[in-house]
ZAKOLMI-18866 format. One record per residue (C-alpha): residue in one letter; x, y, z. Coordinates in Angstrom, 1 decimal, always signed. Layout:
[atom 'A',[X,Y,Z]] ...
//
This chain:
[atom 'M',[+0.0,+0.0,+0.0]] [atom 'G',[+1.4,+3.4,-1.0]] [atom 'E',[+1.9,+6.1,+1.6]] [atom 'S',[-0.9,+8.3,+0.2]] [atom 'V',[-3.4,+5.4,+0.1]] [atom 'W',[-2.4,+4.3,+3.6]] [atom 'L',[-2.8,+7.9,+4.9]] [atom 'D',[-6.3,+8.2,+3.4]] [atom 'V',[-7.3,+4.9,+5.1]] [atom 'Y',[-5.8,+6.0,+8.3]] [atom 'R',[-7.5,+9.4,+8.3]] [atom 'K',[-10.9,+7.7,+7.9]] [atom 'Q',[-10.2,+5.3,+10.8]] [atom 'A',[-9.1,+8.3,+13.0]] [atom 'E',[-12.1,+10.5,+11.9]] [atom 'L',[-9.7,+13.0,+10.5]] [atom 'A',[-10.7,+12.9,+6.8]] [atom 'A',[-12.6,+16.2,+6.9]] [atom 'L',[-9.5,+18.2,+8.0]] [atom 'E',[-8.3,+20.4,+5.2]] [atom 'C',[-4.8,+21.2,+6.5]] [atom 'P',[-1.7,+19.6,+5.0]] [atom 'F',[-0.8,+16.1,+6.3]] [atom 'E',[+2.6,+14.6,+6.6]] [atom 'V',[+3.9,+11.2,+7.7]] [atom 'W',[+7.1,+11.0,+9.8]] [atom 'E',[+9.1,+7.9,+10.5]] [atom 'I',[+11.5,+8.1,+13.4]] [atom 'Q',[+13.6,+5.0,+13.3]] [atom 'G',[+15.9,+5.7,+16.2]] [atom 'S',[+16.1,+3.1,+19.0]] [atom 'N',[+15.9,+3.9,+22.7]] [atom 'A',[+19.7,+3.6,+22.9]] [atom 'S',[+20.3,+6.0,+20.0]] [atom 'M',[+18.0,+8.6,+21.6]] [atom 'G',[+19.6,+8.2,+25.1]] [atom 'Y',[+22.4,+10.7,+24.5]] [atom 'A',[+23.3,+13.4,+27.0]] [atom 'T',[+20.9,+13.1,+30.0]] [atom 'H',[+17.9,+11.8,+28.1]] [atom 'S',[+18.2,+8.3,+29.6]] [atom 'I',[+19.0,+9.0,+33.2]] [atom 'F',[+15.4,+8.2,+34.2]] [atom 'R',[+13.2,+5.6,+32.5]] [atom 'Y',[+10.2,+7.8,+31.8]] [atom 'F',[+7.4,+5.8,+30.2]] [atom 'G',[+5.6,+7.5,+27.3]] [atom 'K',[+8.5,+9.8,+26.8]] [atom 'F',[+8.5,+12.7,+24.3]] [atom 'P',[+11.0,+11.8,+21.5]] [atom 'P',[+14.1,+14.0,+21.4]] [atom 'P',[+14.1,+14.1,+17.6]] [atom 'V',[+10.6,+15.7,+17.6]] [atom 'A',[+11.6,+18.4,+20.0]] [atom 'R',[+14.9,+19.1,+18.2]] [atom 'R',[+13.2,+19.4,+14.8]] [atom 'F',[+10.5,+21.9,+15.9]] [atom 'I',[+13.0,+24.0,+17.9]] [atom 'N',[+15.3,+24.2,+14.9]] [atom 'D',[+12.5,+24.9,+12.4]] [atom 'H',[+10.4,+27.3,+14.4]] [atom 'H',[+11.9,+28.8,+17.5]] [atom 'D',[+12.8,+32.5,+17.3]] [atom 'A',[+15.2,+33.2,+20.2]] [atom 'S',[+14.6,+36.9,+20.0]] [atom 'V',[+11.0,+36.5,+21.0]] [atom 'G',[+11.4,+34.4,+24.2]] [atom 'P',[+12.3,+30.9,+25.4]] [atom 'V',[+11.0,+27.6,+24.2]] [atom 'I',[+8.1,+26.7,+26.5]] [atom 'D',[+7.0,+23.2,+27.3]] [atom 'T',[+3.7,+23.1,+29.2]] [atom 'M',[+4.0,+19.5,+30.4]] [atom 'A',[+7.7,+18.9,+31.0]] [atom 'G',[+7.5,+15.1,+31.7]] [atom 'S',[+11.1,+14.1,+32.1]] [atom 'G',[+12.5,+17.3,+30.5]] [atom 'T',[+13.2,+16.2,+26.9]] [atom 'T',[+12.4,+19.7,+25.5]] [atom 'L',[+14.8,+21.3,+28.1]] [atom 'V',[+17.7,+19.0,+27.2]] [atom 'E',[+17.2,+19.6,+23.5]] [atom 'S',[+17.0,+23.3,+24.0]] [atom 'A',[+20.2,+23.3,+26.1]] [atom 'L',[+22.0,+21.3,+23.4]] [atom 'L',[+20.8,+23.8,+20.8]] [atom 'Q',[+21.9,+26.7,+23.0]] [atom 'R',[+18.3,+28.0,+23.3]] [atom 'S',[+16.7,+29.4,+26.4]] [atom 'A',[+13.7,+27.3,+27.6]] [atom 'V',[+11.3,+26.9,+30.5]] [atom 'A',[+9.2,+23.9,+31.2]] [atom 'F',[+6.2,+23.4,+33.5]] [atom 'D',[+4.7,+20.3,+35.1]] [atom 'V',[+2.2,+19.6,+37.8]] [atom 'N',[+4.3,+16.8,+39.2]] [atom 'P',[+7.2,+17.9,+41.4]] [atom 'L',[+9.1,+14.7,+40.7]] [atom 'S',[+9.0,+15.5,+37.0]] [atom 'V',[+10.3,+19.0,+37.7]] [atom 'L',[+13.1,+17.6,+39.9]] [atom 'I',[+14.1,+15.1,+37.2]] [atom 'S',[+14.0,+17.8,+34.5]] [atom 'N',[+16.1,+20.3,+36.5]] [atom 'V',[+18.7,+17.6,+37.4]] [atom 'K',[+19.0,+16.8,+33.7]] [atom 'I',[+20.1,+20.3,+32.8]] [atom 'T',[+22.0,+21.3,+36.0]] [atom 'K',[+25.8,+21.0,+35.9]] [atom 'V',[+27.4,+20.0,+39.2]] [atom 'D',[+30.9,+19.8,+40.6]] [atom 'R',[+31.7,+16.2,+39.4]] [atom 'K',[+34.7,+15.8,+41.6]] [atom 'R',[+32.7,+16.8,+44.7]] [atom 'A',[+29.8,+14.5,+43.6]] [atom 'E',[+32.2,+11.5,+43.3]] [atom 'E',[+33.7,+12.2,+46.7]] [atom 'I',[+30.1,+12.2,+48.2]] [atom 'L',[+29.5,+8.9,+46.3]] [atom 'E',[+32.5,+7.3,+48.1]] [atom 'V',[+31.1,+8.6,+51.5]] [atom 'Y',[+27.7,+7.1,+50.6]] [atom 'S',[+29.3,+3.7,+49.9]] [atom 'A',[+31.0,+3.8,+53.3]] [atom 'F',[+27.9,+5.0,+55.0]] [atom 'M',[+25.8,+2.1,+53.6]] [atom 'K',[+28.4,-0.5,+54.6]] [atom 'K',[+28.4,+0.9,+58.2]] [atom 'G',[+24.7,+1.1,+58.5]] [atom 'T',[+23.0,+2.5,+61.6]] [atom 'R',[+21.4,+1.5,+64.8]] [atom 'K',[+18.8,+4.3,+64.6]] [atom 'K',[+15.9,+1.9,+64.0]] [atom 'K',[+13.2,+4.5,+64.6]] [atom 'A',[+14.9,+7.0,+62.3]] [atom 'I',[+15.0,+4.4,+59.5]] [atom 'E',[+11.4,+3.4,+60.0]] [atom 'A',[+10.3,+7.0,+59.7]] [atom 'L',[+11.9,+7.2,+56.2]] [atom 'I',[+10.0,+4.1,+54.9]] [atom 'P',[+6.9,+5.3,+53.1]] [atom 'D',[+3.5,+4.5,+54.6]] [atom 'D',[+1.8,+2.5,+51.9]] [atom 'R',[-0.3,-0.6,+52.4]] [atom 'Y',[+1.2,-2.2,+49.3]] [atom 'L',[+4.8,-1.5,+50.1]] [atom 'D',[+5.6,-5.0,+51.5]] [atom 'H',[+4.1,-6.5,+48.3]] [atom 'W',[+6.6,-4.7,+46.1]] [atom 'F',[+9.7,-4.3,+48.2]] [atom 'F',[+11.5,-6.9,+50.4]] [atom 'P',[+11.9,-5.8,+54.0]] [atom 'E',[+15.7,-5.7,+53.8]] [atom 'V',[+15.6,-3.6,+50.6]] [atom 'Q',[+13.2,-1.1,+52.3]] [atom 'K',[+15.7,-0.6,+55.1]] [atom 'E',[+18.5,+0.1,+52.6]] [atom 'M',[+16.4,+2.5,+50.6]] [atom 'A',[+15.5,+4.3,+53.9]] [atom 'L',[+19.2,+4.4,+54.8]] [atom 'T',[+19.9,+6.0,+51.4]] [atom 'R',[+17.3,+8.6,+52.2]] [atom 'M',[+18.9,+9.2,+55.5]] [atom 'F',[+22.2,+9.8,+53.8]] [atom 'L',[+20.7,+12.2,+51.3]] [atom 'Q',[+19.4,+14.4,+54.1]] [atom 'E',[+23.0,+15.1,+55.1]] [atom 'I',[+24.2,+16.3,+51.7]] [atom 'D',[+24.7,+20.1,+52.0]] [atom 'D',[+25.1,+20.9,+48.3]] [atom 'V',[+21.5,+21.3,+47.1]] [atom 'E',[+22.3,+20.5,+43.4]] [atom 'I',[+24.2,+17.4,+44.2]] [atom 'K',[+21.5,+16.3,+46.7]] [atom 'N',[+18.9,+16.7,+44.0]] [atom 'L',[+21.1,+14.6,+41.7]] [atom 'F',[+21.4,+11.8,+44.2]] [atom 'T',[+17.6,+12.0,+44.9]] [atom 'V',[+16.9,+11.5,+41.2]] [atom 'A',[+19.4,+8.6,+41.2]] [atom 'L',[+17.4,+7.1,+44.0]] [atom 'A',[+14.1,+7.7,+42.1]] [atom 'A',[+15.6,+6.1,+39.0]] [atom 'S',[+16.6,+3.1,+41.0]] [atom 'V',[+13.3,+2.4,+42.7]] [atom 'R',[+12.0,+0.0,+40.0]] [atom 'N',[+15.3,-1.9,+39.9]] [atom 'C',[+15.1,-2.3,+43.7]] [atom 'S',[+11.5,-3.5,+43.6]] [atom 'R',[+10.0,-6.9,+42.9]] [atom 'A',[+8.3,-5.5,+39.8]] [atom 'S',[+9.0,-6.2,+36.1]] [atom 'K',[+11.5,-3.7,+34.8]] [atom 'N',[+10.3,-2.7,+31.3]] [atom 'M',[+6.6,-2.1,+31.7]] [atom 'G',[+5.0,+1.2,+32.7]] [atom 'R',[+2.6,-0.5,+35.0]] [atom 'M',[+4.1,-2.7,+37.8]] [atom 'F',[+3.7,-6.4,+37.5]] [atom 'L',[+5.1,-8.7,+40.2]] [atom 'D',[+8.0,-10.9,+39.1]] [atom 'P',[+8.2,-13.8,+41.6]] [atom 'A',[+11.7,-14.7,+40.3]] [atom 'I',[+13.2,-11.5,+41.6]] [atom 'K',[+15.4,-11.7,+44.6]] [atom 'P',[+16.4,-9.0,+47.1]] [atom 'V',[+19.1,-6.6,+45.8]] [atom 'K',[+21.7,-4.3,+47.3]] [atom 'V',[+20.6,-0.7,+46.9]] [atom 'C',[+23.9,+1.1,+47.1]] [atom 'P',[+25.5,-0.3,+43.9]] [atom 'I',[+22.3,+0.4,+41.9]] [atom 'V',[+22.0,+4.0,+43.1]] [atom 'S',[+25.8,+4.6,+42.7]] [atom 'K',[+25.6,+3.4,+39.1]] [atom 'R',[+22.8,+5.8,+38.4]] [atom 'V',[+24.7,+8.7,+39.9]] [atom 'K',[+27.6,+8.0,+37.6]] [atom 'K',[+25.3,+7.7,+34.6]] [atom 'I',[+23.8,+11.2,+35.4]] [atom 'L',[+27.3,+12.7,+35.8]] [atom 'D',[+28.4,+11.2,+32.4]] [atom 'G',[+25.3,+12.6,+30.8]] [atom 'L',[+25.8,+16.1,+32.2]] [atom 'D',[+29.3,+16.1,+30.8]] [atom 'E',[+27.8,+16.2,+27.3]] [atom 'L',[+25.8,+19.4,+28.0]] [atom 'P',[+27.2,+22.9,+27.3]] [atom 'E',[+28.1,+25.4,+30.0]] [atom 'N',[+25.9,+28.4,+30.8]] [atom 'M',[+22.5,+26.9,+30.0]] [atom 'D',[+19.5,+29.1,+30.3]] [atom 'V',[+16.9,+26.4,+30.9]] [atom 'K',[+14.7,+25.5,+33.9]] [atom 'A',[+11.6,+23.6,+35.0]] [atom 'V',[+8.9,+24.9,+37.3]] [atom 'V',[+6.0,+23.3,+39.2]] [atom 'H',[+2.8,+24.6,+37.6]] [atom 'N',[-0.6,+23.3,+36.6]] [atom 'S',[-1.1,+23.8,+32.9]] [atom 'M',[-4.8,+24.3,+33.3]] [atom 'E',[-3.9,+27.6,+35.0]] [atom 'P',[-2.6,+30.7,+33.0]] [atom 'L',[+1.1,+31.2,+32.8]] [atom 'E',[+2.8,+34.2,+34.4]] [atom 'N',[+2.2,+37.6,+32.9]] [atom 'G',[+5.0,+38.9,+30.7]] [atom 'L',[+6.2,+35.5,+29.5]] [atom 'R',[+6.2,+35.5,+25.7]] [atom 'T',[+7.3,+33.0,+23.0]] [atom 'N',[+6.7,+31.9,+19.5]] [atom 'L',[+7.1,+28.2,+20.2]] [atom 'M',[+5.2,+26.1,+22.8]] [atom 'I',[+5.4,+22.3,+23.0]] [atom 'C',[+3.1,+19.9,+24.9]] [atom 'H',[+3.1,+16.1,+25.1]] [atom 'P',[+0.2,+15.2,+27.5]] [atom 'P',[-0.5,+11.8,+28.8]] [atom 'Y',[-2.7,+9.8,+26.5]] [atom 'F',[-6.2,+8.8,+27.5]] [atom 'N',[-6.4,+5.4,+29.1]] [atom 'V',[-2.6,+4.9,+28.9]] [atom 'Y',[-0.8,+6.5,+31.9]] [atom 'K',[-1.5,+8.4,+35.0]] [atom 'Y',[+1.9,+9.5,+36.1]] [atom 'S',[+1.1,+9.8,+39.8]] [atom 'G',[+0.1,+6.2,+39.5]] [atom 'I',[+3.0,+4.6,+37.5]] [atom 'F',[+5.6,+6.6,+39.4]] [atom 'K',[+3.8,+6.3,+42.8]] [atom 'F',[+6.7,+4.6,+44.5]] [atom 'E',[+9.3,+6.8,+42.9]] [atom 'M',[+7.4,+9.7,+44.4]] [atom 'L',[+6.9,+8.1,+47.8]] [atom 'W',[+10.6,+7.1,+48.2]] [atom 'T',[+11.7,+10.7,+47.3]] [atom 'G',[+9.3,+12.4,+49.6]] [atom 'F',[+6.5,+13.5,+47.2]] [atom 'S',[+2.8,+12.9,+47.5]] [atom 'P',[+1.1,+11.0,+44.6]] [atom 'K',[-2.2,+11.7,+46.2]] [atom 'Q',[-1.8,+15.5,+46.0]] [atom 'V',[-0.6,+15.4,+42.4]] [atom 'R',[-3.4,+13.1,+41.4]] [atom 'K',[-5.9,+15.8,+42.2]] [atom 'E',[-4.4,+18.2,+39.6]] [atom 'E',[-3.6,+15.9,+36.7]] [atom 'V',[-5.5,+15.8,+33.5]] [atom 'R',[-8.5,+13.5,+34.0]] [atom 'E',[-8.2,+10.3,+32.0]] [atom 'S',[-9.3,+6.6,+32.3]] [atom 'F',[-6.1,+4.9,+33.3]] [atom 'K',[-7.0,+1.5,+34.9]] [atom 'I',[-10.6,+2.8,+35.2]] [atom 'G',[-11.5,+1.7,+31.7]] [atom 'K',[-14.5,+4.0,+31.1]] [atom 'A',[-14.7,+5.3,+27.5]] [atom 'E',[-17.3,+7.9,+28.6]] [atom 'R',[-14.6,+9.7,+30.6]] [atom 'V',[-12.9,+10.8,+27.3]] [atom 'H',[-15.0,+14.0,+27.4]] [atom 'L',[-13.4,+14.9,+30.7]] [atom 'Y',[-9.9,+14.3,+29.2]] [atom 'V',[-10.7,+16.4,+26.2]] [atom 'E',[-12.2,+19.1,+28.3]] [atom 'D',[-9.1,+19.4,+30.5]] [atom 'L',[-6.8,+19.3,+27.4]] [atom 'V',[-8.7,+22.0,+25.7]] [atom 'K',[-8.5,+24.2,+28.8]] [atom 'S',[-4.8,+23.5,+29.2]] [atom 'V',[-4.0,+24.3,+25.6]] [atom 'N',[-6.1,+27.5,+25.5]] [atom 'N',[-4.7,+28.8,+28.8]] [atom 'S',[-1.1,+28.1,+27.9]] [atom 'S',[-1.4,+29.5,+24.3]] [atom 'A',[-2.2,+33.0,+25.7]] [atom 'T',[+1.6,+33.3,+26.0]] [atom 'L',[+2.1,+32.8,+22.3]] [atom 'I',[+2.7,+35.8,+20.1]] [atom 'R',[+0.5,+36.1,+16.9]] [atom 'G',[+1.8,+33.6,+14.4]] [atom 'G',[+3.5,+31.6,+17.1]] [atom 'R',[+3.1,+27.8,+17.1]] [atom 'F',[+1.8,+25.4,+19.6]] [atom 'I',[+3.1,+21.8,+19.0]] [atom 'L',[+0.8,+19.2,+20.5]] [atom 'M',[+1.8,+15.6,+20.4]] [atom 'M',[-1.0,+13.3,+21.3]] [atom 'G',[-2.6,+10.0,+20.2]] [atom 'D',[-5.8,+7.9,+20.0]] [atom 'T',[-6.2,+4.8,+22.1]] [atom 'T',[-8.1,+1.6,+22.3]] [atom 'L',[-10.4,+0.3,+25.1]] [atom 'R',[-11.7,-3.2,+25.0]] [atom 'E',[-10.6,-3.5,+21.4]] [atom 'E',[-12.6,-0.4,+20.4]] [atom 'R',[-10.8,+2.6,+19.1]] [atom 'I',[-11.3,+6.0,+20.8]] [atom 'N',[-10.5,+8.8,+18.4]] [atom 'T',[-9.2,+11.2,+21.1]] [atom 'T',[-7.5,+13.5,+18.6]] [atom 'S',[-10.6,+14.1,+16.5]] [atom 'L',[-12.7,+14.7,+19.6]] [atom 'F',[-10.1,+17.2,+20.9]] [atom 'L',[-9.9,+19.2,+17.6]] [atom 'K',[-13.7,+19.4,+17.5]] [atom 'A',[-13.9,+20.6,+21.1]] [atom 'L',[-11.0,+23.1,+20.5]] [atom 'E',[-12.9,+24.6,+17.5]] [atom 'L',[-16.0,+25.1,+19.6]] [atom 'S',[-14.0,+26.8,+22.4]] [atom 'E',[-13.0,+30.4,+22.4]] [atom 'T',[-9.6,+29.4,+21.0]] [atom 'K',[-7.1,+31.7,+19.2]] [atom 'L',[-5.4,+28.7,+17.7]] [atom 'E',[-5.9,+27.2,+14.2]] [atom 'L',[-4.6,+23.9,+12.9]] [atom 'E',[-1.8,+24.6,+10.5]] [atom 'S',[-0.6,+21.1,+9.7]] [atom 'F',[-1.0,+17.5,+10.9]] [atom 'I',[+1.8,+15.0,+11.3]] [atom 'V',[+1.2,+11.2,+11.7]] [atom 'R',[+4.3,+9.8,+13.4]] [atom 'V',[+5.1,+6.2,+12.7]] [atom 'P',[+7.5,+4.9,+15.3]] [atom 'K',[+9.8,+2.0,+14.4]] [atom 'F',[+10.8,+1.5,+18.0]] [atom 'T',[+8.4,+2.4,+20.8]] [atom 'E',[+9.8,+4.7,+23.4]] [atom 'A',[+7.9,+2.8,+26.1]] [atom 'S',[+6.6,-0.8,+26.0]] [atom 'Y',[+3.1,+0.4,+27.0]] [atom 'A',[+2.6,+1.0,+23.3]] [atom 'A',[+3.4,-2.5,+22.1]] [atom 'G',[-0.1,-3.7,+22.8]] [atom 'Q',[-1.7,-0.9,+20.9]] [atom 'R',[+0.7,-0.9,+17.9]] [atom 'R',[+1.0,-4.7,+17.5]] [atom 'E',[-1.3,-6.1,+14.8]] [atom 'G',[-3.4,-9.1,+15.5]] [atom 'D',[-7.0,-10.4,+15.5]] [atom 'K',[-7.8,-9.1,+18.9]] [atom 'V',[-5.8,-5.9,+19.0]] [atom 'G',[-7.7,-3.7,+16.6]] [atom 'V',[-6.3,-0.9,+14.3]] [atom 'K',[-2.7,+0.0,+14.5]] [atom 'L',[-2.2,+3.3,+16.3]] [atom 'Q',[+0.3,+6.1,+15.6]] [atom 'D',[+1.3,+9.3,+17.3]] [atom 'H',[-0.2,+12.6,+16.2]] [atom 'I',[+1.6,+15.9,+16.1]] [atom 'L',[-0.7,+18.9,+15.7]] [atom 'V',[+0.9,+22.1,+14.6]] [atom 'L',[-1.4,+24.8,+15.9]] [atom 'R',[-0.8,+28.4,+15.0]] [atom 'R',[-1.9,+31.5,+17.0]] [atom 'K',[-4.2,+33.7,+15.0]] 
//
């Protein structure tokens, strides 16, 4: 089947045939490893925004004289890293403080020699241990499922690591070690390692926490070495459904929201948040409403409503002619396709938006950035249509 014929068929399936804007098909063939340069791979962020997409739009559209690149849902900071590598100023926002911490660690240079010295102290500290039983118990998260996912001896070592982090006086290095701990949580648990959702693997045995965290610290330091000096990039905690600060202006905004019925980040990173002192419950109240694990197709209107509100509020920061890049996708629920993108575009048009659809890109991934997508992109009798990612190029009127 030729590309144009395939695209016509796909547009009908996705209820996009009526759109009159130009359509493109992109194939990004890079593997996870090839897209893990600099600090992109320091934290396994499921459903990650692909670096090549961020890089392409920054190169093609960003006007540095207007203002910074703005990402309204930072995730793990892909846009910030690409902006730093391209020597552009950028600011990213996210409702999840863990995401903001990860993003800032990815683009913050530290004194490597000092960090390595602290790493040696950490190793000695873990070998020595502590007799402060109550202090250790206070640093173990209070969660009724904790014993299901973490062996008791591993919990104590993770709590001991948290105790050590409290004593690091250099804030930036402390943040780096905290992200290293967060990135090690899944590898220290009894859960499968490559899936977004946690599934118990009964074959997993207790592990030593210190070597895992130490290895991650070194990985972060190596990644930071690839970044330039004097970066003008940062991440800030902010709910995208609220207006951005007055005076902030740009000609390029990027947003990669969670997909309906795929992920709720306060859920899949629940233990990463708990082990680093953040509250998943608090973040959950402010996230885009979706249907992750709930499985109710009728909730799609809530998701669309929140996404339209987020896009319209954020786009007020765009100058006239500026572009809002929105990467989203459709989903399946009980083998039925939910055309989220089409529903969003219809709702956006009915809202008091100042955005118009300039072009539409169907992204065909050769390697999925997260294994959650395998079930939706695999072809088979019981899987349904093959789904792609959608990149909407919206232009401020």
